[in-house]
Each structure stands twice: as C-alpha cells, then as structure tokens.
C-alpha positions as CSV (number, residue, x, y, z in Angstrom):
1,M,0.0,0.0,0.0
2,R,2.8,2.4,0.9
3,F,4.4,1.7,-2.5
4,A,1.2,2.4,-4.4
5,L,0.8,5.7,-2.5
6,A,4.4,6.6,-3.2
7,S,3.9,5.8,-6.9
8,L,0.7,7.8,-7.1
9,S,2.4,10.7,-5.4
10,G,5.3,10.5,-7.8
11,A,3.0,10.4,-10.8
12,L,1.1,13.4,-9.6
13,A,4.3,15.3,-8.8
14,T,5.6,14.5,-12.3
15,L,2.3,15.9,-13.8
16,A,2.6,19.1,-11.6
17,T,6.2,19.8,-12.5
18,A,5.5,19.2,-16.2
19,G,3.0,22.0,-16.1
20,F,-0.1,19.9,-15.7
21,A,-1.3,21.0,-12.3
22,E,-4.9,20.9,-13.3
23,C,-6.7,18.7,-15.8
24,P,-8.6,20.5,-18.5
25,A,-12.2,19.5,-19.2
26,A,-12.6,16.3,-21.1
27,P,-13.6,16.7,-24.8
28,D,-17.4,16.8,-25.2
29,H,-18.2,14.0,-27.6
30,G,-21.8,13.7,-26.4
31,E,-23.5,14.4,-29.7
32,E,-21.1,12.1,-31.6
33,V,-21.6,9.3,-29.1
34,A,-25.4,9.7,-29.4
35,A,-25.2,9.7,-33.2
36,V,-23.1,6.5,-33.2
37,L,-25.4,4.8,-30.7
38,S,-28.4,5.7,-33.0
39,E,-26.5,4.1,-36.0
40,I,-25.8,1.0,-33.9
41,R,-29.5,0.6,-33.0
42,A,-30.3,0.9,-36.7
43,A,-27.6,-1.6,-37.8
44,E,-28.9,-4.7,-39.6
45,T,-26.1,-7.0,-38.6
46,E,-23.9,-7.6,-35.6
47,G,-20.8,-7.0,-37.8
48,V,-21.9,-3.5,-38.7
49,A,-22.8,-2.8,-35.1
50,R,-19.4,-4.0,-34.0
51,V,-17.5,-1.7,-36.4
52,L,-19.7,1.2,-35.2
53,G,-19.1,0.2,-31.6
54,N,-15.3,0.4,-32.1
55,S,-15.7,4.1,-33.1
56,L,-17.2,4.7,-29.6
57,W,-13.9,3.7,-28.1
58,E,-12.1,6.4,-30.1
59,L,-14.4,9.0,-28.5
60,W,-14.3,7.6,-25.0
61,T,-10.6,7.2,-24.9
62,D,-9.9,10.8,-26.1
63,A,-8.4,12.1,-22.9
64,P,-8.4,15.7,-21.8
65,D,-4.7,16.4,-22.5
66,E,-1.4,14.7,-23.4
67,A,-0.6,13.9,-19.8
68,A,-4.0,12.2,-19.2
69,Q,-3.7,10.4,-22.6
70,A,-0.3,9.1,-21.6
71,L,-1.6,7.8,-18.3
72,L,-4.7,6.2,-20.0
73,N,-2.7,4.6,-22.8
74,R,-0.1,3.2,-20.4
75,G,-2.7,1.9,-18.0
76,M,-4.6,0.2,-20.8
77,S,-1.4,-1.3,-22.2
78,R,-0.4,-2.6,-18.8
79,R,-3.8,-4.1,-18.3
80,S,-3.6,-5.8,-21.7
81,G,-0.3,-7.2,-20.5
82,F,-1.9,-8.5,-17.3
83,D,0.2,-6.0,-15.2
84,F,-2.8,-5.1,-13.1
85,L,-0.8,-3.4,-10.3
86,G,0.9,-1.2,-12.9
87,A,-2.4,-0.5,-14.6
88,L,-4.0,0.5,-11.4
89,E,-1.1,2.8,-10.6
90,D,-1.5,4.6,-13.9
91,L,-5.3,4.7,-13.7
92,D,-5.3,5.9,-10.1
93,A,-3.0,8.7,-11.2
94,L,-5.4,9.5,-14.1
95,V,-8.4,9.6,-11.9
96,A,-6.6,11.7,-9.3
97,Y,-5.5,14.1,-12.1
98,C,-8.8,14.1,-14.1
99,P,-11.6,13.3,-11.7
100,A,-14.2,14.5,-14.2
101,Y,-13.0,12.1,-17.0
102,A,-15.3,9.1,-17.2
103,E,-13.0,6.8,-19.1
104,G,-10.4,6.9,-16.3
105,Y,-13.0,5.3,-14.0
106,N,-14.3,2.9,-16.6
107,Q,-10.8,1.6,-17.4
108,R,-9.9,1.2,-13.7
109,A,-13.2,-0.6,-13.2
110,F,-12.2,-3.0,-16.0
111,V,-8.9,-3.8,-14.1
112,Y,-10.9,-4.4,-10.9
113,Y,-13.3,-6.6,-12.8
114,L,-10.5,-8.7,-14.2
115,Q,-9.2,-9.1,-10.7
116,R,-12.7,-10.2,-9.7
117,D,-13.1,-7.3,-7.3
118,F,-16.6,-6.6,-8.5
119,A,-17.5,-4.2,-5.6
120,A,-14.6,-1.9,-6.5
121,A,-15.4,-2.2,-10.2
122,L,-19.0,-1.2,-9.4
123,R,-18.0,1.9,-7.5
124,D,-15.9,3.1,-10.5
125,L,-18.6,2.2,-13.0
126,D,-21.2,4.2,-11.0
127,R,-18.8,7.2,-11.1
128,A,-18.2,6.7,-14.8
129,L,-21.9,6.6,-15.5
130,A,-22.6,9.7,-13.3
131,L,-20.2,11.5,-15.7
132,S,-21.3,9.8,-18.9
133,P,-24.8,8.3,-18.5
134,N,-24.9,6.8,-22.0
135,H,-21.5,5.0,-21.7
136,V,-22.8,1.7,-22.9
137,A,-19.5,-0.1,-22.1
138,A,-19.7,1.1,-18.5
139,L,-23.4,0.0,-18.3
140,S,-22.5,-3.4,-19.6
141,G,-19.6,-3.6,-17.2
142,R,-22.0,-2.6,-14.4
143,A,-24.3,-5.5,-15.4
144,L,-21.4,-8.0,-15.4
145,S,-20.1,-6.7,-12.0
146,L,-23.5,-7.0,-10.5
147,Y,-23.8,-10.5,-11.9
148,G,-20.4,-11.3,-10.4
149,L,-21.8,-10.1,-7.0
150,S,-24.9,-12.4,-7.5
151,Q,-27.1,-9.3,-7.6
152,L,-29.1,-10.8,-10.4
153,P,-32.2,-8.6,-10.6
154,E,-29.9,-5.5,-10.6
155,A,-27.7,-7.1,-13.2
156,K,-30.6,-7.7,-15.4
157,A,-31.8,-4.1,-15.1
158,A,-28.4,-2.8,-15.9
159,L,-28.0,-5.1,-18.9
160,E,-31.4,-4.0,-20.2
161,A,-30.4,-0.4,-19.9
162,A,-27.2,-1.2,-21.9
163,L,-29.1,-3.1,-24.5
164,A,-31.5,-0.2,-24.9
165,L,-28.5,1.8,-26.2
166,N,-26.8,-1.1,-28.1
167,P,-29.0,-4.1,-28.8
168,W,-26.0,-5.9,-30.3
169,L,-23.8,-6.2,-27.2
170,P,-22.4,-9.7,-26.8
171,E,-23.7,-9.8,-23.2
172,R,-27.3,-9.8,-24.7
173,H,-27.0,-13.6,-24.6
174,L,-27.3,-13.5,-20.8
175,L,-30.9,-12.4,-21.3
176,A,-31.7,-14.8,-24.2
177,P,-33.8,-18.0,-23.5
178,G,-31.7,-20.3,-21.4
179,G,-29.4,-17.4,-20.3
180,P,-28.9,-16.9,-16.6
181,L,-30.8,-13.6,-16.5
182,H,-33.6,-14.6,-18.9
183,T,-36.4,-15.5,-16.5
184,L,-35.6,-13.2,-13.6
185,G,-38.7,-11.4,-12.5
186,Q,-41.0,-13.5,-14.7
187,D,-43.4,-16.2,-13.6
188,I,-42.4,-19.4,-15.2
C-alpha cells in the first residue's frame, strides 16, 4: 500500500512539475456518441454494429490532454499485458489528475473486474456513469459486475439499460432464452 501511494504521489508530482497541475475539461463527444449509438441501433447485422461500436472507443478514450492520454494509454497497455498493479497505478493517477473524465473510472473498473473485485469495479462504474450516462460499455460492465456479485435482478436491469443503447452487445445472450438472467422477474 505504501508503494502504491508513493507511486501515485510520484506520478502526480511529475504531472505538476511538467506544467499539468490541473486537468482540463474532457472533450465533449456527447453528440457524436449519441449519433453512433443511433446508428448501432439501426444496424442490420452484428458485424456492422461492432464496427460502429469500435468508433465509440475512439471517442471515450480521447483524454483531456497529453498527460492524461499518456496515463490512460499506459494503464490500458499494462492491463492488456496483465500488469494489473501497474495498470491500477496509472489509472489511479489518471483519476486523481482528471476526476471528471469518465473513461479513467471505466478503465480502472475493468482492471478491478479482471481481478474479480466486483465491488470496486461497481464503484468506479457508477462514477463513470454519473459523468457519462450513455457510456454503454460502463453500463454493460456494471451489469457484469452485479452479476459477479450475484445481484441478479440489478444485473438484469443494468443489462437491459445497456441493450436499450446497443442491442448488439455480446452480453445480450445473458438475457436470451436459457441465459442466466432470462427468467428473472418472470413467472415461469
């Protein structure tokens, strides 16, 4: 714990001495995200929806400035390399530096999810969604985290909210006949 705090303090000190004492506002891609989600809902195939969905990541991962982008990119790279402690170090620094940037919380939640710390993931996903309510990946991650916590009715509601934005999500199969969330709340 002391090492993590020292690393976080070091990252923040580096940002401050580099002239990045305060994070600027995150780029506002709200209209673009809404337009892409509309196109996804109109997509006739999963393949088309997947390509459109990839463009959402370009918008969500557009960090507020170069320092934030570097922390995000390194955190995501470390996560991809299964260096979860290193990823958390970078994403903790990103969230501390840019507390109004939703993707910092979403990416940190993904690391927690991969570590099976669903409660921590859920806290970050809730923060990401407070900042970006139509972040379909955070909604889907919220559903999966609730599922991991065996909070099945809440998981179903979160997944339904995500599917209202993107009906092509792979997680939709959890609600399909035979899926673990299919009959929740229904008389069978």
